[in-house]
N, C-alpha and C positions, 0 to 999 in steps of 0.2 A: 676562615669562620667555623669551620669543623671545630679544630683545635682548640679558638677560643669557649666554643660552647660547651666542650668536654671541659675545660677548666672549671666552668662558672657550677657546672653540676654539682664538681668533684667538692667544691669548695662547699655547695648546698647543702653534698649528703654529709662531709665531716661535722657543718654547723648542727644539722637536726639530730644527727646521732647523740652529741651534745646537749643537744637542746630537750631529750627525752630521759636522758640517762641523770638529769637533772632536774629535772619535775617534781619529783618528790611521790607520796602517796604510795600505795603498795606495790608492793614490785610484780607482780599475776597482772595488773592495770597498766604497768608501763609495759610488760611482755604485749599485752593486745593492743594498743599503743604504736608499739615500735615494728608490730608483724605487719598492719600494713602501711604506714610511714614511710619503712624503711624496705619497702618492696619493689624500689626501683621505680620505671617508668620516665616518662622524654623529661620530666621537672621544667615544663616550659614556660609556667607561672612565676616559679620563684628567677628563673634565670632572665625573662621581660624585668622583673623589681632590678634584677646589677646590672643588665644592660641598658636602662630607660635611667638610672640611675649614672649611669656613663655616657649618655646621649642627651643630659643635662647640665652635664659639666662634673659632676661627681667623683668619687671615690666610689666603687663595686661592694669592696668589703666592709665598707660605713653602711650600706642599704642592707647588710645579712640578715640582720635580725627580722625585717621587713618582710625579706624572701622567705626565710623558716616560719612566719606567723600564714603568708600565704601558703603556700604547701600544706602545713598540719590543717588551715580550714579548709582545703580544699580535698583532704584525706577524708577527714570526717565525713564531707558531704559525700564520699564516693561510698563508706563504710555503710551509712544512713540511705543511702539510694540503693545499693544493694539488699539491704532488710525484707525478707517477707512479705511484709505492709507494704512496700514500696515498687520494685522492681522483682524482685525474687531471683537476683542473679549470684549462681553459684560459682561463677569462675570469674578470678580479677587479676590481672598485671601475671595469669599463666600458673597461677594456684587459686586453692581455695578459698572465694570471699571470707573474709571476717566471724559473720553468724557462723559459716559453715564451720569453719576449724575454732571455733571459742564456744557457740553458742550464741543466742540472740541476744540474750542481758549480758552480755558480755561484749557483744560487738556493739550496742546500742550505748553501752557506758565509754568502751572505747572510742567511741565517733564523740560522743559527750566530752569527755576528758581535754581529746585533742580539738574539740574548738575554743574550752577554756582557755589550753595553755598557748593557743595563737597566742591570747591576747594577752599573755601573762608574759611571754617571749619578748612581745613588742612592747609593753609599756615599762617595764626592767631593763629596760639595754640602754646602753650608754649612746643612743644617738640623742640630741638637742631634745629640748622637751617638746618645742614646740613642733617639730617636723614626729616628734613618734606621736602627738596626740592628732595631726595631722594624717596619718597611715594610719592609726585606731579608728577614725571614723571613717574613712573610705573602705577598709577592711570590713567594719560593722555594718556599715548601707550594704556593700554589697551579701554579705549573709543574710539579711533578714528577707523581709516582707518584699522591700522592691529590690530580692536581687533571686538568691540562690531560692530561697523557702518558697518567694509566688511563685517562682518558675517552676518550681519541681512540682507544689501543688494544683496550678496550669497542668502542665502534664499530664499529671495523674487523672483532672479532672476531664482530659480529653482524651484519656485512651475507650477505643469502639467507636468514636466519633468521628465523621469528615470534617478537617480543618481547613480553614482556609491560608493561604500564607500568612497574613497579617497575622492571625491567633496563631501560626509555628512561632512568626516572629517575636510576637509577644512573653509565649514559652521561656525560648533562649534566649532573647535580652538579658535574661533572668540567669536562667538556670546555666549558659553556659556566656555568655559576653562579660554578665558582670564582673565576675573577679577578674577575666585577663583585662579588664578594663581599670580595677581598682590596682592589679598586680603593677600596669605600666605609669600607673598615677602615683602610686606609695613611690615606686623608682624617683619618678621626678619629685618627690615631696621630701625623700630622702635625702635628695641631690639640694636641696633648695632651690628648686627651679623655679622659673617665672609663670605668671598665666599663662602664656602663648605656648609654652613649654607642656602645660598641664592638658592646653583645650588638645594639642596636639598626640599627647600621650592618650588621652580618653579616644581621639575619632581613632588612633590605630587602633587600640584595643578590643572596639567596637567591629572594627570591620574584620578585623584578622578573628575575632570570637566568631562573627557568622560561620565566616570565610571557614573555619574548623568545625562547626558544627555540620554543614552542610557535606563537607566530606566524610565527617562520620558517621551522616545517615548515609552515606555512599557505600563506609568498609561494613558497616553493618550487615548491608545483604549481600555484595558484591567481593569482599576482602578475605583475607585469609584467619581462621580461626587460629591456627599456632603464632603468624604474625601478631594477630592483637592482643593474643590471650587473654582472650573473652569470647562466648559464644554469636556467632553469629547469625543474622535471623531473629534477634528477639525483640525488635521494635514490630517486627511483622507479630509474629506469636501473640506480641502483647496489645495488637490490634491498636497499632499509633500509626495516625498517620505523619510520614517523615518529609522531607523534601525531595527525597527520591520518588515516594509515592504518587509527590504532584506533580513531578518534572521528567522524570527520566534522567539516566546517567550521564546523555548529554548537558542538558540544559543545566543540570547543576553544574558539572566540572565549569561550563561555561558564568555562571555565578560564583563560583570560588576564585574564579580567574579575574572577573569584576572586583569583588570584594578585594584578591591580595592586590590589583593595583591600587585602588584607596589606602588599604595599608601603605602601598611603600610610598605613594604621595603623602603622605604625612608624616613618614619618616624621614622626607626631607625636607622637613621643618625644622631639624635638629640640627647642631653644626658639624654631628657623624652619625649620622644613622645608618650608616652602612649594615652594620649586624641587623639590626632592624627589618631593611629591606630584604638580606640575605634569609632570614628565618621567614621571612613571608613567605618566600619562595618555595622553601623546603617544607613546609607545613600544605601548601597547595599542592605537592604532590603525594605527600607521606601514604604511608602503605599500616600502617598502626596507631 
């Protein structure tokens, strides 16, 4: 499975490089876009698009435009998340964040351009029109007030306040889970999958996303900065309630294990969900 993951990542890396190069506009803006987009990372979301397409009976390569669109939109969200008016982070993926490297206005426009380019890549692809439209609708929903933007709003509004588990889950259903769910569902849509597969993809992505966030909260306090490629302790410094502050490390790992089991059960609803089960286990124990 590790080899398959590496092959998927390589496909995505090549396609992303082509997408930025062909996006047009000023060369300086493309440099800002590429700086964050091509900085590496686990590429979990685009790999999920490819593998959910495969699990639903499609050819992964056919879903590459959707995979690129998801990663471009994800990268835009990271650039904006790091801005001084948001989380004000100076390190991402082991190097200076976009606004530190280029200045705030260039980083802001780089993020905006990636968000627009995500839909450009998707809607001008060779995917069948109805699949293109379905993927674009899923991505737009995940990006907006019911997804990333809404989650980020609640996250910033909650700084310095004691939040409940329900309030935390509301934040991360938008900020983290929405795009992971969309990635899984876009893979099924790219394959022309049926309603049962779409429901399984949604439930898998939601459980995987919440497990991912709880593990992220643990690593933010207990992880190694060199492995993470970003500062540790930033949530505490910003006065954020996290799953770790609510429950401590042992209970958090139990929650991760329970959610991982839920994700794996949903993966079992596909004819070939072996990779999705493997990925859920891999992410539950990640150190970065």
